[in-house]
C-alpha positions as CSV (number, residue, x, y, z in Angstrom):
1,M,5.4,12.2,5.5
2,R,5.8,14.0,2.0
3,A,7.8,13.4,-1.2
4,G,11.4,14.4,-0.4
5,H,11.6,12.9,3.3
6,R,13.6,10.1,4.3
7,A,11.1,7.1,4.7
8,P,11.2,5.9,8.4
9,D,12.4,2.2,9.2
10,F,9.9,-0.3,10.4
11,T,9.6,-4.0,11.2
12,L,6.2,-5.7,10.8
13,A,4.6,-9.1,11.0
14,R,4.0,-10.6,7.5
15,L,0.6,-12.0,6.7
16,E,1.0,-15.4,5.3
17,N,-1.8,-18.1,4.9
18,G,-4.0,-16.1,7.0
19,A,-1.7,-15.6,9.8
20,A,1.2,-13.4,11.2
21,R,4.4,-15.2,10.1
22,G,7.9,-13.8,10.0
23,S,8.5,-10.2,9.7
24,A,9.6,-7.8,7.1
25,D,11.4,-4.4,7.6
26,L,11.9,-1.5,5.0
27,A,15.3,-2.7,3.8
28,K,14.1,-6.1,2.7
29,L,10.9,-4.3,1.0
30,L,13.2,-2.0,-0.8
31,A,15.7,-4.9,-1.9
32,G,13.8,-5.5,-5.2
33,G,13.6,-2.1,-6.0
34,P,10.9,0.7,-5.4
35,A,8.1,0.1,-3.2
36,L,4.5,1.4,-2.8
37,L,3.3,1.2,0.8
38,V,-0.2,1.2,1.1
39,F,-1.5,2.1,4.6
40,F,-5.2,0.8,5.0
41,K,-8.1,-0.4,7.4
42,S,-10.3,-2.9,6.1
43,T,-13.8,-0.9,7.1
44,C,-12.7,2.3,5.0
45,P,-14.9,2.7,2.1
46,V,-12.2,4.5,0.2
47,C,-9.6,1.7,0.8
48,Q,-12.1,-0.9,-0.3
49,M,-12.4,1.3,-3.5
50,T,-8.6,1.9,-3.9
51,L,-6.8,-1.3,-3.2
52,P,-8.4,-3.3,-6.1
53,F,-7.1,-0.8,-8.6
54,L,-3.5,-1.2,-6.7
55,E,-3.9,-4.8,-7.2
56,R,-3.9,-4.2,-10.9
57,I,-0.8,-2.3,-10.6
58,H,0.8,-5.2,-8.6
59,R,-0.3,-7.6,-11.4
60,G,0.7,-5.6,-14.4
61,R,4.2,-4.2,-13.1
62,T,7.4,-5.7,-14.3
63,P,9.6,-7.2,-11.5
64,E,12.0,-4.5,-11.5
65,S,9.5,-1.6,-11.7
66,L,7.5,-1.3,-8.3
67,D,6.6,-3.7,-5.7
68,V,3.0,-3.2,-3.7
69,F,2.9,-3.8,0.0
70,G,-0.5,-3.4,2.0
71,V,0.1,-2.2,5.4
72,S,-3.0,-3.1,7.4
73,Q,-4.1,-1.5,10.5
74,D,-6.3,-4.7,11.3
75,D,-5.5,-8.1,12.6
76,A,-4.3,-11.1,10.7
77,E,-8.0,-12.7,10.3
78,T,-9.6,-9.2,9.3
79,T,-6.8,-8.6,6.7
80,Q,-7.1,-12.0,5.4
81,E,-10.9,-11.7,5.0
82,F,-10.5,-8.2,3.3
83,A,-8.0,-9.5,0.8
84,G,-10.2,-12.4,0.1
85,E,-13.2,-10.3,-0.6
86,F,-11.5,-7.7,-2.8
87,G,-9.2,-10.1,-4.6
88,I,-6.0,-8.6,-3.2
89,G,-2.9,-10.7,-4.0
90,F,0.0,-8.2,-2.9
91,P,2.1,-8.8,0.2
92,M,0.5,-7.6,3.4
93,L,2.1,-6.4,6.6
94,L,0.3,-6.1,9.9
95,D,0.4,-2.8,11.8
96,T,-2.0,-3.5,14.5
97,E,-3.5,-1.7,17.5
98,E,-2.2,-4.4,19.6
99,S,1.3,-3.7,18.3
100,G,0.7,0.2,18.8
101,Y,0.6,1.1,15.2
102,P,4.4,1.4,14.8
103,A,4.7,2.1,11.2
104,S,1.5,4.2,10.9
105,N,2.7,6.2,13.8
106,A,6.2,6.7,12.3
107,Y,4.6,7.9,8.8
108,G,2.2,10.1,10.5
109,I,-0.8,8.5,9.1
110,A,-4.0,10.5,9.9
111,H,-6.2,9.2,7.1
112,V,-6.4,5.8,5.2
113,P,-5.7,4.9,2.5
114,S,-2.2,6.5,2.7
115,L,0.1,5.7,0.0
116,F,4.0,6.5,-0.3
117,L,6.2,5.3,-3.0
118,V,9.9,4.9,-1.7
119,D,12.8,4.3,-3.8
120,R,15.9,2.1,-2.9
121,D,17.6,5.0,-1.1
122,R,14.6,5.1,1.2
123,R,13.4,8.5,-0.3
124,I,9.7,9.2,-0.5
125,V,9.2,10.3,-4.0
126,W,5.3,10.4,-4.0
127,S,2.5,10.2,-1.5
128,L,-1.1,10.4,-1.5
129,E,-4.1,10.4,1.0
130,G,-7.3,9.2,-0.1
131,F,-8.2,8.4,-3.9
132,N,-7.2,10.5,-6.6
133,R,-7.5,9.3,-10.1
134,R,-4.8,11.3,-11.7
135,E,-2.4,10.6,-8.9
136,L,-2.8,7.0,-9.3
137,L,-2.3,7.2,-13.0
138,A,0.9,8.9,-12.4
139,V,2.2,6.1,-9.7
140,A,1.2,3.4,-11.9
141,S,3.5,4.8,-14.9
142,Y,6.3,3.6,-12.3
143,A,5.0,0.2,-13.1
144,G,4.4,1.0,-17.0
145,M,0.8,0.5,-16.8
146,S,-2.7,1.8,-16.3
147,P,-4.8,0.7,-13.3
148,F,-8.2,1.8,-14.9
149,L,-9.7,-0.1,-17.7
150,P,-11.3,1.6,-20.6
151,G,-14.8,3.0,-20.2
152,E,-14.6,2.3,-16.5
153,N,-16.6,4.8,-14.4
154,V,-13.8,5.9,-11.8
155,P,-14.1,9.1,-9.8
156,E,-11.7,11.7,-9.9
157,W,-11.1,12.1,-6.4
158,K,-12.3,10.7,-2.8
159,A,-11.2,11.9,0.6
160,G,-9.5,9.3,2.8
């Protein structure tokens, strides 16, 4: 999936208090405005580097600007451990092997992290595989902030 395409719908379990509880679909996620979908796996080193920067976007955004949602390819326990270890507080959805990775397959995920900014009309307006400092600055502008601190040593690029 690339910018300009219509975002495929999905329904995934939500991670709440360390367990899969309830579900969310794309329409629910977009009800509050644009959503940044972040597909990841806990064992991915580039994901471990990227998601804390995305947490800064989540914490620094205005409520109407952009919501960040993790789409984990791991089970609930592993996802909860990852979120705790890396200080991730944005909502997590579970797209597990057990369920056949329905969202990952619909979005054509070949590498993680894979990020998609989806507008209210379900149009993908931005996408990224891996880590790209310049691209993350661009998507953070939707939230009205920068994910990087002054003087912070951040690489320009890392493949996913």
